[in-house]
C-alpha positions, 0 to 999 in steps of 0.5 A: 347446599340447601342454603344455596339451592333453596333460595335459587329455586325460589328466586327462579319461581318468583322471577318466572311468575313475575315475568309471565305476568309482565308479559301479559300486562306489560305488552297490553299496556305498551300496545295501548300507550303506543296507539293511544292519542291523548294529552294524558298519555305521558302522565299515564306512562310516567305513573306506570314507569314510576317503579323504575325510579322509586326506592324499593322500600317505598314500593314495599311500603305501598304494597303493605298498605294495599295488601296488608290485613288492614289494607284496601285490598288485603282485607278483601283478600283476607275475607277470601282466605288469600294472604299475600304478606309473608308469602312467596306470592307476595314476592311475585307481586313485588317483583312484578311491579318492580320489573314492569317498566322494563317490559313496558318501555321495551315493548312500547318502543317496539310497537311504535317502530312497527310500520303503520302502513303494514297495519293499515294494509291488513285493515284494508284487506279486511283483517280485524283489529285483533288480527292486525295485532296478532298477525302483524304488530305482535310478530314485528315487535316480538324481538323488542318485547322478548328483550324487555321480558328478559330484562324484567326476568333479570330484574325480578331475579335480583329484587330485594327491598320490596320483596323483603318488606312484603314477603319477609325473610323466611328460609325455604318459604320467602327467602330469595337469592338477594335476601339470602345474600343479605342474611349470609353477609349479616351472619359472616358466612362469606363462602355462601354469600360469595357463591350466591353472588356468583350465581346471581351475577352469571345468570344476570350477565347471561340474560343481558347478553341474550337480551342485547342480541334480541334488541331491535337493530342488533342484527343490522349492526352485526351485518354492517360490521 
């Protein structure tokens, strides 16, 4: 059972860390874009959304160029004794970047649906901008953000291409669920591959069901029905 539980636990750890990182960076970027008025906003949004459409192998190549030992950041990190290539931390970076657009899009839509009159009323009452964000905007956008975070978790859990390129396939160290499935199929171990596929599929379906219930408008549709 080690061939099943080890990659499952590693995948949950990688997806969990990627989700936490996306919660902070994705929400910050989404709020900034939702409030920023500039001709460059759409360009910045397109660049941040790029991981959603780029092939995972292309993202993996970019990560190797950036974080490899001779990369722009890799050489600097290596001098600090930090290695990301062929480590589970590298898998976290890959999963974070791949899943980031899902949080960004959901959170931005949620922030843009917040009633601006409520925010302005808080400002009139003397609430600081930070207070407006944490006491008005964030609570009202929470359902949309939570839905995006769950989708990002599911995406990070199933990440394969970019993870394989930067983290490799080291059993017990960097072998996530998706990589373990690939290896089991290559080795002709159909029973292990089937079990891993079922675990991944059930987990992702459960996450999608929860995310769907958190989507803005779900409660309204349920009441109307």
